[in-house]
N, C-alpha and C positions, 0 to 999 in steps of 0.2 A: 248333756247330750249322751244318748245311750250308745251302747256298743254297736248296735245295728247302723245307726246314723253315721257313726265314726267309720265303720267299714265301708259304707256306701261312698263316703267322701274320699276315702283312700282309693277305692276302686275307680272313682271318677278321675282322681289325680293320675292314677296309673294309666288309665285309658287315654287321657289327654297327652301324656308323654309318648305313648305309643303312636297316637295320631300325629303328633308333631314329628316324631322320628320318621313315620311313613311319608309324611308330607315332604320332609327334608330329602328323603331318598328319592321321592318322585321328582322333586325339583332338580336334583342332581342329574337324574337320568334324562330329564327334559333338556337341561343345559348341555349335557353330553351330546344328545341327539341334535340340538341346535348347532352346536359347534361342528358336528360331523356334516350337517347339511351345509353350513357355511363353508366348510372346507371343500365340499363337493362343488358348491357354486363357484368358489374361487378358482378351483381347478378348471371348471368349464369356461370361466372367463379368460383364464390364461391360455387355454387351448384355442378359444375364439380369437384372442389377440394375436397369438402366434400364427394362426392360419391367416388372419388378415394381414399381418406383417409380411408373411411369405407371398401372399397374393400381391401386396403392394410392390414388393421387391421384384416379383415376376413381371408385373406390368411395367415397372420402371426399366427393367432389363429389355423388355420388348421395345420400349420407347428409345432406349439407348441404341439398340440395334438399328433402328430406323435412321439414326443420326450419327452413327459411328464414322461414316465416310467424311462427313463435315467436320466432326471433332478431330479425326486423325489428321486431316489437312491443316486444321488450325494448330494442332500440337506440333506438326512438322515445321510450320513457319516459325513458331516460337521456340522450337527445340525442347519441348516439354516431354522428357523421357518417362516421367511418372505417369502422365496421361496415356502415353503409348502402352505402357504395361497394363494399365487398367482396361484400356480398349481391347487389348489382346485377350484379357480374361473374359470379356463380354462376348467378343466375336473372334475366335481364334482362326477363322478362315478369311478374315478381312484382307490380308495381304495377298491371298490367292485370288481375290476378286480383282486386285490390281493387275496380276499377271494375265488374267483372261480378258482384260480390257473392259470390265464392267464397272469402272470407277469414274464414268462420265468425263473421260479425258483428263482427269486430275491424277497426278502421281505424287504421293507423299515424299518419295525420294527426290524427285525434281524440286519440290517445294523446299525441303530441308536444305538441299544443295544451293538453291538460289539465294537463301538467306545466310549461308555459311555455317549451318548448324552441324559441325563435324561430329560431335558425340551422338547426335540423333541419327545421322547418316550411318555411323558405325553400328548403332543399335539395330537399325532397320536391316542392314546387311547381315548381321548375326542371326536375325530371324529368317531372312529370305534373301540369299545372295542373287537370285535371278532377277531381283528388282533392278539391278544395274543394266539389264538387257531390255528393259521396257522403254518404248519410245513415246513421246508426247504427240500432241496434235501436229507439230511441225516435223515429226519423225526424228527428233533429236533425243539423245539419251541424256542421263544425268551427267555423263562425262562431257558432253557438249556444253551443258550449263556451267559446270565447274571450270572448264577451260575458258569459257567466255568471261566468267567472273574473276578468274585468276586465283581461285582457292586451291593452292598447291597441295595442302594436306588432304583435302577431299579428293583431288585428282589422284593422289597416290593410293588412297583407299579403293577407289573405283577401278583403277587400272590393275590393281593387284588381284581383285576378284574376277574381273572380266577384261583381260588385256585385249581381247579381240574387238572390243568396242572402239578401239582406235581407228578402225577402218570403216566404221558405220557412217553413212552420209545422211544428212538431214534433207529436208525438202529443197534446200538451195544447192544441194550437192556437196556440202562441206562436211568433212570429218572433223573430229576434235582438234587435230593438229592445224587444220586450216583456220579454225576459229581462234585458237591461241595465237597463231601468227598474225592474223588480222587485228587482234586486240592488243598486240604487243606484250603479251604475257610470256616473257622469255623463259622464266624459270619453269613454268608449266610446260612450255614447248620443249624444253630440254628433257624433262622427264618423259614426255610422250615419244620423242624421237629415240630416246634410249630404249624405251619399251618396244617400239615398232618403227624402225627407220624407214621401212618400205611404205608406211602410211603417208610419209612426207612426199612420196612421188605419185600419189594418186591424183589424177586430174579432177577438177571440179566440172560440173555439167556444162558450163559456158566456155570450156576449152582452156582455161587458165590452169597453171599449176601453182603450188604454194609460194614459189618465188615471185611470180607475177602479182600474187595477192599482197606480198610484203611491200613491193614497190607501189602498187596502186593505193594501198592504205597507209603509205608513209611509215613503214615499220622497219627502219634500217637495222635495229638491234636483232630483230627476228631474222632478217635476211642474212646478217653476218653469221648467226648461229647455224642456220641451215646450210650455208655455203661451207662452213667449217666442218659440220658433222655429217652431212650427206654428200655434197659436192658432186663431182663427176661432170665431164664435158657435156654429155648429152642432156643431162638434167639441167645444168646451168644455162645451156645455150638453146633450150627448147623454146618454141615460139607459141604465142597465143593464136586465137582464131583469126586475128588480123595480120599474122606473120611477124609480129614484133617479139624480140626476146627482152630480157629484163634491162639490158643496156639501152635499147630503144625506148622502153617505157620510162626509164629514168630520165631520159632527155625530153621525150615528147610530152610526158604527162605531168612533170613537176615544174615548180617555179623556184622558190627560194631554196629548195632542197636539191636542185639539179646538180650543183657542183659536188656536194658531198657524196651523192649516190654515184654519179658518173666517175668521179675521181677514184672512189673506192673500188669500183668494178674494174676500171681500166688499169689501175695500179696492181691489183691483186689477182685478177682473172683475165688479163688481156689475151692470154693464149687460147682461152676458150672461145673468144669472139673473133679470132684472127681470120677464120674462114667463113664467118657468118654473112648472110645476105639480109639486108633490111627490105622494107616494103618497096624500095625503088630499085631493087636488084643491084645494089652497089656491093662490090666485093670487099675483101678484107681491108686493104689499105684505104680504099675509097670510103669504106664505112667509118673507119676511125676518123679520117679527115672530115667526112661529112658530118659526123656527130659533133666534132669540135666546132665546126662552122655553124652548125645548126644551133648549138647552145648560144653562141653570141647573137645570132639572128633572132632567136626566140626571146632571149633576155631583153633585147632592144624593143621587140614588139610588145612584150609584157609591160615594160616601163612606159611605153607610149600609151598602152591601154589603161594602165593605172593612172596616168596623168589625165586622160580623158574622163575617167570615172570621177577623179577628184574634182575636175572642173565642173562636172554636172552637179555635184553635191555643193 
């Protein structure tokens, strides 16, 4: 092989190496571009995913806003404070809706109170104390509900933030003290009397006072507390729409409890009844004698009536 042929072979070899090098460089640039394009595509996908997620969250929030009232009431019944906090993040005006009466007659404070959820009640009051002033469909406040249920700690929370609610009357004309007395929730009644003793002297719509309610609903413990804490001749001796005071009611309206009521009243408060007149216009001494005789007459009549009922059965 001549020198020329050898040179040509060497040149061909050198050219191939150059070509290979250039090809390698081209492939590297191509791979870099592909990686860059892939990076851009990935970035676009992430942005689209992020936008979609935000849109989904936005739609979910709108759905939540449509159902927050329902969820809040459910959380109130269960005492779910964490749900309350989440709901407040979604709709921080939701408790204002309760205040303006756009909550379809439902009040989360009433609901939490009715199930004895003290911590939830406290949380609601920390958000919005004026919730304690909201009335339900029956014109009752949360304090009415707590007084009826006998939830002492909730009563203390409510009367602390809104003591004036002690005199608010519901559709039946009863304030929270009336409710507590009728239900025999003596500890609740004691707290309410201490907060506002004048509320105990408020008459109900049908002409009774709280003492009449105690007798009519057979709540001797409530009666004793009120006579001890409030008392006063005019208050004790006040009459209902039919002209009867509590001593008359104790005799006229009771059966097996007659003696305990009448004996208690006559032994401890006889001076209050000394000048009273009953529905038959009997005077002081006449009234006492009349009541004693009436007890025996009525007891005999009741026993006869019971015997007749037993015979029928």
